[in-house]
C-alpha positions as CSV (number, residue, x, y, z in Angstrom):
1,M,13.7,13.0,-23.3
2,T,12.9,16.2,-21.4
3,A,11.9,16.7,-17.8
4,S,12.2,19.3,-15.0
5,I,14.6,17.5,-12.8
6,A,17.1,19.1,-10.4
7,E,20.6,19.3,-11.7
8,L,22.2,17.6,-8.7
9,T,22.8,13.9,-9.4
10,R,20.6,11.7,-7.4
11,V,21.2,8.0,-7.0
12,A,18.8,5.2,-5.9
13,V,20.2,2.0,-4.4
14,H,17.8,-0.8,-3.6
15,V,19.4,-4.1,-2.2
16,G,16.8,-6.7,-2.6
17,P,16.7,-10.4,-1.7
18,N,18.2,-11.6,-5.0
19,R,19.7,-8.5,-6.8
20,V,20.6,-4.9,-6.5
21,R,18.8,-2.2,-8.5
22,L,20.5,1.1,-9.3
23,C,19.3,4.3,-10.8
24,R,20.7,7.8,-11.3
25,I,19.1,11.1,-12.4
26,D,20.9,14.3,-13.3
27,G,19.6,17.1,-15.4
28,V,17.4,15.3,-18.0
29,N,19.3,12.1,-18.0
30,A,18.3,8.9,-16.3
31,R,20.1,5.6,-16.2
32,A,19.1,2.3,-14.4
33,C,20.7,-1.1,-14.1
34,V,20.6,-4.3,-12.2
35,V,23.8,-5.9,-10.8
36,S,24.6,-9.0,-8.9
37,L,23.7,-9.2,-5.2
38,A,26.6,-8.0,-3.0
39,H,26.9,-6.5,0.5
40,P,26.8,-2.6,0.4
41,R,29.8,-2.5,2.7
42,D,32.0,-3.8,0.0
43,A,30.2,-3.1,-3.3
44,W,28.9,0.5,-2.9
45,P,31.9,2.3,-4.7
46,H,31.5,-0.2,-7.6
47,W,27.7,0.6,-7.9
48,I,28.4,4.3,-8.1
49,A,31.1,3.7,-10.7
50,Q,28.7,1.4,-12.6
51,L,26.3,4.4,-12.9
52,G,29.0,6.7,-14.1
53,V,28.7,9.0,-11.1
54,D,32.0,10.9,-10.5
55,S,30.8,14.1,-8.7
56,P,29.0,14.8,-5.3
57,H,25.6,13.3,-5.3
58,E,22.7,12.5,-3.1
59,V,21.6,8.9,-2.4
60,V,18.3,7.2,-1.5
61,F,19.1,3.8,0.0
62,R,16.6,0.9,0.6
63,V,17.4,-2.6,1.7
64,T,14.9,-5.4,1.7
65,H,17.4,-8.3,2.0
66,P,16.1,-10.3,5.0
67,A,19.6,-11.1,6.3
68,W,21.0,-7.6,5.9
69,Q,18.4,-5.2,7.0
70,E,19.6,-4.8,10.6
71,E,23.3,-4.3,9.7
72,C,22.6,-2.0,6.8
73,G,20.8,0.6,8.9
74,A,20.9,4.3,8.5
75,G,24.2,4.8,10.3
76,A,26.1,2.2,8.3
77,A,24.6,3.4,5.0
78,L,25.6,6.9,5.7
79,R,29.3,5.8,6.2
80,W,29.3,3.8,3.0
81,G,27.7,6.6,1.0
82,R,30.1,9.3,2.3
83,A,33.1,7.1,1.5
84,A,31.9,6.9,-2.0
85,G,31.3,10.6,-2.4
86,A,27.7,11.0,-1.4
87,R,26.8,14.5,-0.2
88,G,23.6,13.4,1.5
89,L,21.8,10.1,2.1
90,R,18.3,9.1,3.0
91,H,17.7,5.6,4.4
92,M,14.2,4.2,3.5
93,G,12.3,2.1,5.9
94,T,9.9,-0.6,4.8
95,S,6.6,1.0,6.0
96,P,3.8,0.9,3.4
97,I,3.7,4.6,3.7
98,S,7.1,4.9,2.1
99,D,6.6,2.1,-0.5
100,P,8.4,3.4,-3.6
101,G,6.2,1.5,-6.1
102,L,3.1,3.1,-4.6
103,A,4.7,6.6,-4.8
104,A,5.6,6.1,-8.4
105,A,2.0,4.9,-9.2
106,R,0.6,7.9,-7.4
107,H,2.9,10.3,-9.5
108,L,1.7,8.6,-12.7
109,A,-2.0,8.7,-11.7
110,N,-1.6,12.4,-10.9
111,R,-0.7,12.9,-14.6
112,T,-4.3,11.8,-15.3
113,Q,-7.6,13.1,-14.0
114,W,-8.3,10.0,-12.0
115,T,-9.8,10.6,-8.6
116,S,-8.3,7.4,-7.2
117,L,-6.4,4.3,-8.2
118,V,-5.4,0.8,-7.4
119,S,-1.7,0.3,-7.9
120,V,0.0,-3.1,-8.1
121,E,3.7,-3.8,-8.2
122,R,6.0,-6.8,-8.3
123,D,9.3,-6.3,-6.5
124,D,11.7,-9.2,-6.2
125,Q,9.7,-12.0,-4.4
126,A,6.5,-10.2,-3.6
127,W,3.4,-8.6,-5.1
128,R,2.0,-5.4,-3.5
129,A,-1.4,-4.0,-4.1
130,A,-2.8,-0.8,-2.5
131,L,-5.9,1.3,-2.8
132,Q,-5.1,5.1,-2.7
133,D,-6.9,8.3,-3.3
134,R,-5.3,11.2,-5.1
135,R,-4.0,12.7,-1.8
136,G,-1.9,9.5,-1.4
137,D,-3.8,8.2,1.5
138,I,-3.6,4.3,1.5
139,V,-6.9,2.8,2.3
140,E,-5.7,-0.7,2.4
141,F,-2.3,-2.4,1.7
142,L,-2.0,-6.1,0.6
143,Q,1.1,-8.2,-0.1
144,W,1.5,-11.7,-1.5
145,Q,4.3,-14.0,-2.4
146,V,5.0,-14.2,-6.1
147,D,3.7,-17.8,-6.4
148,E,0.4,-16.8,-4.8
149,F,-0.6,-14.3,-7.5
150,S,-3.4,-15.7,-9.7
151,E,-6.9,-15.5,-8.3
152,P,-6.3,-14.2,-4.7
153,I,-4.8,-11.0,-5.7
154,R,-7.2,-10.7,-8.7
155,A,-10.2,-11.0,-6.3
156,A,-8.8,-8.7,-3.7
157,T,-7.9,-6.0,-6.2
158,R,-11.4,-6.2,-7.7
159,R,-12.9,-5.9,-4.2
160,L,-10.8,-2.9,-3.4
161,F,-11.5,-1.2,-6.7
162,D,-15.3,-1.7,-6.1
163,V,-15.1,-0.1,-2.6
164,D,-13.2,2.8,-4.0
165,S,-15.6,3.4,-6.9
166,A,-18.5,3.5,-4.4
167,A,-16.6,5.9,-2.1
168,T,-15.9,8.3,-4.9
169,S,-19.5,8.5,-6.0
170,G,-18.8,7.6,-9.6
171,G,-15.4,9.3,-9.8
172,Q,-13.1,8.1,-12.5
173,C,-10.7,5.3,-11.2
174,G,-7.8,3.7,-12.8
175,L,-5.2,0.9,-12.6
176,V,-1.5,1.8,-12.6
177,C,0.7,-1.2,-13.3
178,L,4.3,-1.3,-12.4
179,G,7.1,-3.8,-11.9
180,D,8.9,-6.5,-13.9
181,S,5.9,-8.2,-15.4
182,A,3.5,-5.3,-15.7
183,N,3.0,-5.8,-19.4
184,D,2.0,-9.4,-18.8
185,W,-0.3,-9.2,-15.8
186,G,-1.5,-5.6,-16.0
187,P,-4.1,-6.4,-18.7
188,L,-5.3,-9.4,-16.8
189,L,-5.9,-7.3,-13.7
190,A,-7.6,-4.6,-15.7
191,E,-9.9,-7.2,-17.2
192,A,-10.6,-8.7,-13.8
193,I,-11.8,-5.4,-12.3
194,G,-13.5,-4.2,-15.5
195,T,-11.7,-0.8,-15.9
196,P,-10.9,0.7,-19.3
197,E,-8.4,3.1,-17.6
198,T,-5.1,1.3,-17.4
199,L,-1.7,2.9,-17.4
200,I,1.4,0.8,-18.1
201,P,4.3,3.3,-18.5
202,E,7.3,2.8,-20.6
203,H,9.8,0.7,-18.8
204,P,7.5,-0.1,-15.9
205,E,10.3,-2.2,-14.2
206,S,12.3,1.0,-13.5
207,W,9.5,3.1,-12.0
208,P,9.7,1.6,-8.5
209,L,13.4,2.9,-8.5
210,L,12.2,6.4,-9.5
211,G,9.6,6.1,-6.8
212,M,12.4,6.0,-4.2
213,F,12.9,9.7,-5.0
214,L,9.2,10.4,-4.7
215,S,8.1,8.4,-1.6
216,P,7.0,10.0,1.7
217,I,9.7,10.0,4.4
218,L,8.5,8.5,7.6
219,L,10.3,9.6,10.8
220,E,9.4,8.2,14.2
221,F,10.4,9.4,17.6
222,I,9.7,7.4,20.7
223,T,10.3,7.9,24.4
224,V,9.4,5.7,27.4
225,V,7.3,7.3,30.1
226,P,6.4,6.1,33.7
227,E,3.6,3.6,33.7
228,R,1.3,6.0,35.7
229,A,2.4,9.1,33.9
230,S,0.3,12.2,34.5
231,I,-1.1,14.4,31.8
232,A,1.7,16.9,32.5
233,D,4.3,14.1,32.0
234,L,2.9,13.1,28.7
235,R,2.6,16.7,27.4
236,A,6.2,17.3,28.4
237,A,7.3,14.1,26.6
238,F,5.5,15.1,23.5
239,A,7.0,18.6,23.6
240,R,10.5,17.0,23.6
241,L,9.6,14.7,20.8
242,M,8.1,17.5,18.7
243,D,11.3,19.5,19.1
244,E,13.3,16.4,17.8
245,A,10.9,15.9,14.9
246,S,11.2,19.6,13.9
247,D,15.0,19.4,14.0
248,A,15.0,16.2,11.9
249,I,12.6,17.6,9.3
250,T,14.9,20.6,8.9
251,R,18.0,18.4,8.6
252,E,16.3,16.5,5.8
253,G,16.1,19.8,3.9
254,F,12.4,20.3,4.2
255,D,10.2,23.0,5.7
256,L,7.9,22.1,8.6
257,D,4.9,22.8,6.3
258,D,6.0,19.8,4.2
259,A,5.4,17.3,7.0
260,D,2.3,16.0,8.9
261,C,2.9,15.0,12.5
262,T,0.7,12.8,14.6
263,R,1.0,11.9,18.3
264,H,0.4,8.4,19.7
265,V,0.4,6.6,23.1
266,R,1.4,3.0,23.3
267,F,0.1,1.0,26.2
268,R,-0.9,-2.4,27.5
269,N,-4.4,-3.2,28.6
270,G,-5.5,-5.5,31.4
271,G,-4.9,-8.7,29.4
272,G,-1.3,-7.7,28.7
273,E,-2.0,-6.9,25.0
274,Q,-0.1,-3.9,23.4
275,S,-2.2,-1.2,21.8
276,E,-1.7,2.2,20.4
277,M,-3.9,5.3,20.2
278,Q,-3.6,8.5,18.3
279,F,-5.0,11.5,20.0
280,E,-5.2,15.3,20.3
281,K,-6.3,15.6,23.9
282,L,-6.2,13.7,27.2
283,V,-8.9,13.3,29.8
284,N,-7.9,13.6,33.4
285,P,-10.5,11.6,35.5
286,A,-9.7,13.6,38.6
287,M,-10.8,16.8,36.9
288,G,-14.3,15.5,36.0
289,S,-14.1,17.1,32.5
290,S,-11.9,17.3,29.6
291,P,-9.0,19.9,29.7
292,R,-8.4,22.4,27.1
293,E,-7.3,20.8,23.8
294,D,-3.7,20.8,23.1
295,H,-3.2,22.2,19.5
296,S,0.6,21.8,19.1
297,P,1.8,22.9,15.7
298,G,1.9,20.2,13.1
299,C,-0.1,17.7,15.0
300,G,-3.4,16.4,13.8
301,G,-5.6,13.3,13.6
302,E,-8.9,12.3,15.0
303,I,-9.6,13.4,18.6
304,A,-9.4,10.5,21.0
305,S,-9.6,10.7,24.8
306,M,-7.7,8.5,27.1
307,N,-8.4,7.7,30.7
308,L,-5.0,7.5,32.3
309,N,-6.3,5.0,34.8
310,A,-7.5,2.5,32.2
311,A,-4.2,1.3,30.8
312,A,-0.5,0.9,31.6
313,I,1.2,3.5,29.4
314,E,4.6,2.3,28.0
315,S,5.7,5.1,25.6
316,V,4.7,8.0,23.6
317,I,5.4,8.4,19.9
318,V,5.5,11.3,17.4
319,R,5.4,10.3,13.8
320,A,6.3,12.7,11.0
321,V,5.5,12.0,7.4
322,I,7.4,14.3,4.9
323,H,6.0,14.7,1.5
324,P,8.7,15.6,-1.1
325,A,7.6,17.9,-3.9
326,A,6.5,16.0,-7.0
327,P,8.7,16.8,-10.1
328,D,7.2,17.2,-13.5
329,W,8.5,13.9,-14.9
330,P,7.0,12.7,-18.1
331,V,5.8,9.0,-18.4
332,D,8.9,8.1,-20.5
333,I,11.5,9.3,-18.0
334,A,12.2,5.8,-16.8
335,P,15.1,4.1,-18.6
336,P,15.2,0.4,-19.2
337,L,16.9,-1.7,-16.6
338,R,20.0,-3.1,-18.1
C-alpha cells in the first residue's frame, strides 16, 4: 500500500450512537477499528492505545451520540486529547458542509473524470445522500433513518441525479457508494438511477473515517448588535468578526487563501419569524442610494441589499469554510474495520 501521506500520525475518533470508530494514519500505514461505546472522558487513552499510537499525534474528533454532543464539545475534547498525548485537535461539527462521508466521496470522485456525483453513505442509524459538483458544492442534502431506505431514498437519489445530469449538459456523472452496506445497496441504487459509473472502493465502511481528515472545516463567529443598528455599527461588528476569523484560520494551521468567508445578518421580520441574509453591501434608506460596496478580504457571496428599517436585526455572523489540501490517497488506502 503506497500513498503520499504526512508522516505525522493522525487519529480520527467518531463517537456514534451505538459504537466508536477509530482510525490512524502515519506514513503509508492506516489502521481502523470499531470498539464498544464508551464516554470519551474515560475511554480516550484506551482508544489511542488500541490504535498503537505512542507518540505525539493530531486528532480529528466527532461525536454524533445524541446524549453526549453537548458535554463532548471542543473544550472538553481538547482536554481529553491533550491528556492522551495529542499535539493538536480539531472538533468536527454536524453541519452537512463538514460531513466526512461526503468529503470522502468527493475525494474518490476526483480520482475519476466525473463532472459531478451523487454520494450516499450509511453511518450508524442514518442514511445520507447528497448531490455535489466537483468543487464540492452541495446542491441538496437528504437524510433518512435506516429503516426508511427502500423506495424513498431510491426515488430521491434518482431525481437528484436527473437534475444534475441536466445541469451539467451531458457531463459524466457517477455514483460513489460508501458505508457499512455499500456493497449491498450500491448496485441497487446504481440500477435505480441508470448510471454505468459506480465506484465502491475497497473497505467502503472505513472511508467515512478517512473523510474526517478531508472534510471542510466550518468556523462560525457571531455577535449581537443593537436592534436598530446603523450601517456603521454593522460594518464595525463585521470587521471585529473578520479579525477573529483570520486568527482562528491561522491557529488551525491554514493560510487565509485556504478559506472562504461569508457575512450574514440574522433578523426577525414583522411576524416574529427569524431569517438570515447573506450580503456584500447594505442600503441606507436615508441616503437615497446604495453606498459604495464593501469588499472586505475573503468575503463573497451574492450581493443582497437590506433596508435597515425593514427588520429587527439580532446578530451578525461571519462563517469561514476551510478547505484542507487533498492528499494523493489511492482507492485502497482504507483498511478494514476490525
